[in-house]
N, CA, C and O atoms as CSV, one atom per row, in Angstrom:
chain,resi,resn,atom,element,x,y,z
A,1,MET,N,N,0.632,-1.340,-0.082
A,1,MET,CA,C,0.281,0.244,-0.390
A,1,MET,C,C,0.891,1.063,-0.619
A,1,MET,O,O,1.941,0.646,-1.108
A,2,GLU,N,N,0.858,2.471,-0.531
A,2,GLU,CA,C,1.162,3.331,-1.409
A,2,GLU,C,C,0.778,4.641,0.031
A,2,GLU,O,O,1.428,5.291,0.850
A,3,LYS,N,N,-0.547,4.467,-0.331
A,3,LYS,CA,C,-1.396,5.695,0.306
A,3,LYS,C,C,-1.506,4.973,1.847
A,3,LYS,O,O,-1.232,3.825,2.198
A,4,LEU,N,N,-2.092,6.289,2.712
A,4,LEU,CA,C,-2.158,5.927,4.235
A,4,LEU,C,C,-4.418,5.495,4.228
A,4,LEU,O,O,-5.042,4.836,5.060
A,5,SER,N,N,-5.005,6.275,2.847
A,5,SER,CA,C,-6.162,6.036,2.379
A,5,SER,C,C,-6.148,4.258,2.466
A,5,SER,O,O,-6.822,3.573,3.236
A,6,ASP,N,N,-5.266,3.826,1.535
A,6,ASP,CA,C,-5.596,2.152,1.048
A,6,ASP,C,C,-5.478,1.154,2.378
A,6,ASP,O,O,-5.607,-0.063,2.244
A,7,CYS,N,N,-5.182,1.872,3.885
A,7,CYS,CA,C,-5.496,1.446,4.593
A,7,CYS,C,C,-7.248,0.522,5.163
A,7,CYS,O,O,-8.391,0.857,4.851
A,8,HIS,N,N,-6.885,-0.437,5.884
A,8,HIS,CA,C,-8.799,-0.623,6.674
A,8,HIS,C,C,-7.846,0.689,7.589
A,8,HIS,O,O,-6.741,1.175,7.830
A,9,ASN,N,N,-9.246,0.736,7.808
A,9,ASN,CA,C,-10.203,2.451,8.428
A,9,ASN,C,C,-9.267,3.554,8.870
A,9,ASN,O,O,-9.052,4.077,9.963
A,10,ILE,N,N,-8.672,3.771,7.371
A,10,ILE,CA,C,-8.269,4.601,7.491
A,10,ILE,C,C,-9.048,5.519,5.628
A,10,ILE,O,O,-9.039,5.103,4.469
A,11,GLY,N,N,-9.582,6.801,6.246
A,11,GLY,CA,C,-10.766,7.713,5.564
A,11,GLY,C,C,-9.648,8.700,4.510
A,11,GLY,O,O,-8.449,8.641,4.235
A,12,LYS,N,N,-10.331,9.232,4.285
A,12,LYS,CA,C,-10.052,10.509,3.336
A,12,LYS,C,C,-9.266,11.567,4.933
A,12,LYS,O,O,-8.136,11.989,5.178
A,13,LYS,N,N,-10.779,11.622,5.766
A,13,LYS,CA,C,-10.248,12.860,6.510
A,13,LYS,C,C,-8.923,12.051,7.481
A,13,LYS,O,O,-7.783,12.509,7.409
A,14,LEU,N,N,-9.145,11.165,8.121
A,14,LEU,CA,C,-8.726,10.181,8.836
A,14,LEU,C,C,-6.554,10.775,8.160
A,14,LEU,O,O,-5.566,11.379,8.579
A,15,GLU,N,N,-6.998,10.087,7.067
A,15,GLU,CA,C,-5.842,10.617,6.279
A,15,GLU,C,C,-5.001,11.545,6.204
A,15,GLU,O,O,-3.791,11.357,6.078
A,16,GLN,N,N,-5.872,13.279,6.314
A,16,GLN,CA,C,-5.276,14.550,6.159
A,16,GLN,C,C,-4.994,15.163,7.667
A,16,GLN,O,O,-4.716,16.328,7.949
A,17,ARG,N,N,-5.194,13.698,8.813
A,17,ARG,CA,C,-4.498,14.352,10.107
A,17,ARG,C,C,-3.663,13.442,10.414
A,17,ARG,O,O,-3.022,13.278,11.452
A,18,LEU,N,N,-3.687,13.025,9.742
A,18,LEU,CA,C,-1.578,11.555,10.019
A,18,LEU,C,C,-1.297,13.070,9.209
A,18,LEU,O,O,-0.952,14.180,9.613
A,19,PHE,N,N,-1.532,12.675,8.263
A,19,PHE,CA,C,-0.475,13.838,7.330
A,19,PHE,C,C,-0.091,15.072,8.032
A,19,PHE,O,O,1.126,15.233,8.117
A,20,ARG,N,N,-0.940,16.116,8.631
A,20,ARG,CA,C,-0.508,17.374,9.805
A,20,ARG,C,C,0.478,16.248,11.218
A,20,ARG,O,O,1.235,16.839,11.988
A,21,VAL,N,N,0.374,15.378,11.285
A,21,VAL,CA,C,1.750,15.357,12.666
A,21,VAL,C,C,2.412,14.323,11.619
A,21,VAL,O,O,2.896,13.326,12.155
A,22,GLY,N,N,2.461,14.359,10.942
A,22,GLY,CA,C,3.884,13.598,9.964
A,22,GLY,C,C,3.603,12.334,9.932
A,22,GLY,O,O,3.841,11.701,10.961
A,23,ILE,N,N,3.094,11.696,8.900
A,23,ILE,CA,C,2.854,10.378,9.232
A,23,ILE,C,C,2.132,10.712,8.481
A,23,ILE,O,O,1.041,11.220,8.742
A,24,GLU,N,N,3.006,10.300,6.330
A,24,GLU,CA,C,2.469,10.254,5.325
A,24,GLU,C,C,1.772,9.018,4.579
A,24,GLU,O,O,0.785,8.947,3.847
A,25,ASN,N,N,2.768,7.988,5.105
A,25,ASN,CA,C,2.672,6.699,4.426
A,25,ASN,C,C,1.815,5.499,5.191
A,25,ASN,O,O,1.145,6.209,5.941
A,26,PRO,N,N,1.549,4.615,5.381
A,26,PRO,CA,C,1.332,3.270,6.009
A,26,PRO,C,C,2.578,3.030,6.472
A,26,PRO,O,O,2.416,2.834,7.676
A,27,GLN,N,N,3.690,2.933,6.227
A,27,GLN,CA,C,5.054,2.846,6.690
A,27,GLN,C,C,5.051,3.278,7.880
A,27,GLN,O,O,5.032,2.620,8.920
A,28,LYS,N,N,5.069,4.429,7.734
A,28,LYS,CA,C,5.594,5.272,8.564
A,28,LYS,C,C,4.581,5.340,9.953
A,28,LYS,O,O,4.937,6.144,10.814
A,29,LEU,N,N,3.510,4.649,10.177
A,29,LEU,CA,C,2.540,4.081,11.170
A,29,LEU,C,C,2.772,3.194,11.925
A,29,LEU,O,O,2.456,2.945,13.088
A,30,GLU,N,N,3.945,2.252,10.421
A,30,GLU,CA,C,3.117,0.786,11.274
A,30,GLU,C,C,5.046,0.680,12.460
A,30,GLU,O,O,5.528,0.021,13.381
A,31,GLU,N,N,5.437,1.885,11.489
A,31,GLU,CA,C,7.361,1.891,12.124
A,31,GLU,C,C,6.469,3.388,14.547
A,31,GLU,O,O,6.641,3.514,15.760
A,32,ILE,N,N,5.912,3.738,13.692
A,32,ILE,CA,C,5.327,4.398,14.905
A,32,ILE,C,C,4.149,4.027,16.002
A,32,ILE,O,O,3.732,4.330,17.120
A,33,GLY,N,N,3.971,3.373,15.159
A,33,GLY,CA,C,2.618,2.432,15.654
A,33,GLY,C,C,0.882,3.278,16.626
A,33,GLY,O,O,0.726,4.485,16.810
A,34,SER,N,N,0.107,2.407,16.954
A,34,SER,CA,C,-0.920,3.656,16.728
A,34,SER,C,C,-0.880,4.039,18.284
A,34,SER,O,O,-1.493,5.094,18.444
A,35,ASN,N,N,-0.288,3.462,19.655
A,35,ASN,CA,C,-0.733,4.178,20.650
A,35,ASN,C,C,0.247,5.318,19.757
A,35,ASN,O,O,-0.375,5.553,18.720
A,36,ASP,N,N,1.229,5.916,19.776
A,36,ASP,CA,C,2.167,6.844,19.558
A,36,ASP,C,C,1.288,7.461,19.071
A,36,ASP,O,O,0.829,8.332,19.809
A,37,ALA,N,N,0.492,7.297,17.321
A,37,ALA,CA,C,0.445,7.682,16.620
A,37,ALA,C,C,-0.864,8.787,17.368
A,37,ALA,O,O,-1.040,9.961,17.046
A,38,PHE,N,N,-1.553,8.116,18.279
A,38,PHE,CA,C,-2.615,8.639,18.605
A,38,PHE,C,C,-1.927,9.993,19.434
A,38,PHE,O,O,-1.650,11.148,19.109
A,39,LYS,N,N,-1.837,9.330,20.452
A,39,LYS,CA,C,-0.440,10.488,20.702
A,39,LYS,C,C,-0.675,11.456,20.429
A,39,LYS,O,O,-1.345,12.216,21.128
A,40,MET,N,N,0.001,11.840,18.877
A,40,MET,CA,C,0.581,12.520,18.400
A,40,MET,C,C,-0.338,13.394,17.967
A,40,MET,O,O,-0.041,14.549,17.661
A,41,LEU,N,N,-2.291,12.614,17.868
A,41,LEU,CA,C,-2.575,13.338,17.656
A,41,LEU,C,C,-3.499,14.046,17.902
A,41,LEU,O,O,-4.038,14.911,17.210
A,42,LEU,N,N,-3.798,13.541,19.339
A,42,LEU,CA,C,-3.775,13.866,20.539
A,42,LEU,C,C,-3.950,14.912,21.292
A,42,LEU,O,O,-4.788,15.316,22.098
A,43,ASP,N,N,-2.174,15.533,20.482
A,43,ASP,CA,C,-1.269,15.929,21.488
A,43,ASP,C,C,-1.824,17.598,20.515
A,43,ASP,O,O,-1.718,18.676,21.100
A,44,LEU,N,N,-2.423,17.526,18.931
A,44,LEU,CA,C,-2.556,18.298,18.173
A,44,LEU,C,C,-4.092,19.379,17.951
A,44,LEU,O,O,-4.454,20.506,17.611
A,45,GLU,N,N,-4.713,17.694,18.562
A,45,GLU,CA,C,-6.467,17.869,18.291
A,45,GLU,C,C,-7.114,18.228,19.496
A,45,GLU,O,O,-8.075,18.986,19.375
A,46,GLY,N,N,-6.665,17.688,21.127
A,46,GLY,CA,C,-6.734,18.044,21.960
A,46,GLY,C,C,-8.228,16.896,22.701
A,46,GLY,O,O,-8.445,16.584,23.872
A,47,ASP,N,N,-9.309,16.386,20.887
A,47,ASP,CA,C,-10.061,15.960,20.944
A,47,ASP,C,C,-10.101,14.702,20.407
A,47,ASP,O,O,-11.141,14.051,20.316
A,48,THR,N,N,-9.376,14.449,20.165
A,48,THR,CA,C,-9.496,12.302,19.076
A,48,THR,C,C,-9.605,11.595,20.223
A,48,THR,O,O,-8.834,11.534,21.181
A,49,CYS,N,N,-11.188,10.792,19.919
A,49,CYS,CA,C,-11.717,10.251,20.467
A,49,CYS,C,C,-11.377,8.463,21.084
A,49,CYS,O,O,-10.195,8.127,21.146
A,50,PHE,N,N,-12.007,7.872,21.324
A,50,PHE,CA,C,-11.748,6.446,21.047
A,50,PHE,C,C,-11.379,5.770,20.179
A,50,PHE,O,O,-10.343,5.128,20.002
A,51,ASN,N,N,-12.953,6.036,19.174
A,51,ASN,CA,C,-12.390,5.014,17.933
A,51,ASN,C,C,-11.043,5.517,17.020
A,51,ASN,O,O,-10.482,4.538,16.526
A,52,THR,N,N,-10.449,6.696,16.710
A,52,THR,CA,C,-9.484,6.066,16.334
A,52,THR,C,C,-8.540,6.070,16.948
A,52,THR,O,O,-7.652,6.809,16.523
A,53,ILE,N,N,-8.215,5.173,18.383
A,53,ILE,CA,C,-7.013,4.785,18.325
A,53,ILE,C,C,-7.566,3.291,17.488
A,53,ILE,O,O,-6.963,2.966,16.466
A,54,CYS,N,N,-8.548,2.567,17.911
A,54,CYS,CA,C,-9.167,1.652,17.465
A,54,CYS,C,C,-9.246,1.775,16.736
A,54,CYS,O,O,-9.954,0.809,16.453
A,55,ALA,N,N,-9.017,2.583,15.330
A,55,ALA,CA,C,-8.175,2.763,13.618
A,55,ALA,C,C,-7.322,2.293,13.270
A,55,ALA,O,O,-7.047,1.322,12.564
A,56,LEU,N,N,-6.760,3.137,13.877
A,56,LEU,CA,C,-4.971,2.708,13.784
A,56,LEU,C,C,-4.810,1.678,14.209
A,56,LEU,O,O,-4.357,0.939,13.335
A,57,GLU,N,N,-5.003,0.975,15.553
A,57,GLU,CA,C,-4.249,-0.407,15.451
A,57,GLU,C,C,-4.528,-0.831,14.706
A,57,GLU,O,O,-3.605,-1.405,14.130
A,58,GLY,N,N,-6.450,-1.021,13.774
A,58,GLY,CA,C,-6.780,-1.823,13.435
A,58,GLY,C,C,-6.540,-1.438,11.647
A,58,GLY,O,O,-7.118,-2.008,10.722
A,59,ALA,N,N,-5.777,-0.598,11.560
A,59,ALA,CA,C,-4.501,-0.221,10.262
A,59,ALA,C,C,-3.777,-0.722,10.985
A,59,ALA,O,O,-4.247,-1.849,11.142
A,60,VAL,N,N,-2.512,-0.598,11.816
A,60,VAL,CA,C,-0.804,-1.496,11.515
A,60,VAL,C,C,-1.700,-2.927,11.599
A,60,VAL,O,O,-1.097,-3.799,10.974
A,61,ARG,N,N,-2.806,-3.366,12.114
A,61,ARG,CA,C,-2.298,-4.881,11.924
A,61,ARG,C,C,-3.034,-5.517,10.359
A,61,ARG,O,O,-3.110,-6.683,9.972
A,62,GLY,N,N,-3.587,-4.023,9.589
A,62,GLY,CA,C,-4.933,-5.011,7.967
A,62,GLY,C,C,-5.489,-5.747,8.302
A,62,GLY,O,O,-5.578,-6.930,7.973
A,63,MET,N,N,-6.270,-4.784,9.488
A,63,MET,CA,C,-7.706,-5.605,10.059
A,63,MET,C,C,-8.317,-4.178,10.102
A,63,MET,O,O,-7.659,-3.150,10.262
A,64,ARG,N,N,-10.138,-4.276,9.879
A,64,ARG,CA,C,-11.343,-3.577,10.419
A,64,ARG,C,C,-11.174,-3.178,11.991
A,64,ARG,O,O,-11.382,-4.094,12.786
A,65,TRP,N,N,-11.010,-2.590,12.234
A,65,TRP,CA,C,-11.251,-2.717,14.134
A,65,TRP,C,C,-12.153,-3.182,14.132
A,65,TRP,O,O,-11.665,-4.240,13.732
A,66,HIS,N,N,-13.432,-3.468,14.245
A,66,HIS,CA,C,-14.045,-3.638,14.600
A,66,HIS,C,C,-14.248,-5.411,14.470
A,66,HIS,O,O,-15.110,-6.205,14.845
A,67,GLU,N,N,-12.793,-5.521,13.639
A,67,GLU,CA,C,-12.483,-7.345,14.059
A,67,GLU,C,C,-11.814,-7.529,15.329
A,67,GLU,O,O,-11.859,-8.663,15.805
A,68,LEU,N,N,-11.074,-6.435,16.100
A,68,LEU,CA,C,-9.819,-6.330,16.998
A,68,LEU,C,C,-10.593,-7.314,18.045
A,68,LEU,O,O,-11.785,-7.057,18.217
A,69,ASP,N,N,-10.014,-8.455,18.787
A,69,ASP,CA,C,-10.858,-9.161,20.014
A,69,ASP,C,C,-10.567,-8.250,20.931
A,69,ASP,O,O,-9.703,-7.384,21.068
A,70,GLU,N,N,-11.724,-8.738,21.684
A,70,GLU,CA,C,-11.803,-7.855,23.287
A,70,GLU,C,C,-10.091,-7.825,24.031
A,70,GLU,O,O,-9.618,-6.694,24.143
A,71,LYS,N,N,-9.640,-8.428,24.278
A,71,LYS,CA,C,-7.729,-7.753,24.566
A,71,LYS,C,C,-7.767,-6.688,24.124
A,71,LYS,O,O,-8.084,-5.664,24.729
A,72,THR,N,N,-7.413,-6.802,22.885
A,72,THR,CA,C,-7.051,-5.728,22.124
A,72,THR,C,C,-7.691,-3.940,22.755
A,72,THR,O,O,-7.110,-2.924,23.138
A,73,LYS,N,N,-9.492,-4.428,22.532
A,73,LYS,CA,C,-10.365,-3.157,23.034
A,73,LYS,C,C,-10.014,-3.204,24.444
A,73,LYS,O,O,-10.860,-2.530,25.032
A,74,ILE,N,N,-9.268,-3.622,25.170
A,74,ILE,CA,C,-9.364,-3.061,26.894
A,74,ILE,C,C,-8.090,-2.339,27.069
A,74,ILE,O,O,-7.767,-1.383,27.774
A,75,ASP,N,N,-7.341,-3.220,26.059
A,75,ASP,CA,C,-6.098,-2.743,26.157
A,75,ASP,C,C,-6.339,-1.569,25.438
A,75,ASP,O,O,-5.983,-0.814,26.342
A,76,LEU,N,N,-6.611,-0.926,24.671
A,76,LEU,CA,C,-6.964,0.167,24.346
A,76,LEU,C,C,-7.319,1.241,24.920
A,76,LEU,O,O,-6.796,2.354,24.859
A,77,ARG,N,N,-8.515,0.780,25.667
A,77,ARG,CA,C,-9.747,1.430,26.495
A,77,ARG,C,C,-8.663,2.542,27.013
A,77,ARG,O,O,-8.644,3.760,26.833
A,78,ILE,N,N,-7.563,1.482,27.884
A,78,ILE,CA,C,-7.110,1.959,29.578
A,78,ILE,C,C,-6.195,2.662,28.539
A,78,ILE,O,O,-6.980,3.363,27.900
A,79,PHE,N,N,-5.027,2.835,28.065
A,79,PHE,CA,C,-4.332,3.820,27.219
A,79,PHE,C,C,-4.569,5.474,27.012
A,79,PHE,O,O,-4.127,6.592,27.277
A,80,TYR,N,N,-5.757,4.624,26.235
A,80,TYR,CA,C,-7.319,6.159,25.945
A,80,TYR,C,C,-7.306,6.418,26.969
A,80,TYR,O,O,-6.288,6.923,27.442
A,81,ASP,N,N,-8.968,6.071,28.131
A,81,ASP,CA,C,-8.275,6.749,29.553
A,81,ASP,C,C,-6.896,6.952,29.899
A,81,ASP,O,O,-7.051,7.504,30.988
A,82,GLU,N,N,-5.966,6.905,29.769
A,82,GLU,CA,C,-4.489,7.577,30.804
A,82,GLU,C,C,-4.251,8.407,29.580
A,82,GLU,O,O,-3.049,8.671,29.605
A,83,ASN,N,N,-4.743,8.897,28.627
A,83,ASN,CA,C,-3.944,9.472,27.806
A,83,ASN,C,C,-4.901,10.438,27.071
A,83,ASN,O,O,-4.336,11.291,26.386
A,84,LYS,N,N,-6.315,10.454,27.095
A,84,LYS,CA,C,-6.900,11.551,26.873
A,84,LYS,C,C,-7.298,13.401,28.099
A,84,LYS,O,O,-7.373,13.519,29.322
A,85,LYS,N,N,-7.407,14.178,27.268
A,85,LYS,CA,C,-7.097,15.004,27.752
A,85,LYS,C,C,-8.614,15.560,28.806
A,85,LYS,O,O,-9.721,15.410,28.287
A,86,LEU,N,N,-8.562,15.921,29.650
A,86,LEU,CA,C,-9.702,16.163,30.684
A,86,LEU,C,C,-10.319,18.109,29.790
A,86,LEU,O,O,-11.250,18.747,30.282
């Protein structure tokens, strides 16, 4: 895949958001990982939602985020809750 929008869960809007934090292709997203990419978006936007981190994790794994196993979703929720801005 050459474009972020070719990845599962990443549409044009999320692709543009990722561009703004310097993530410009699927390889860079995989290198950075979903947690750090989420934190970068959160620092920029301040209000990034839980679905975003799920979408990013699914994209890194090459799957729809709805198919993530429950343990992964729980781990993502804990990470989200620990890092979201109040």
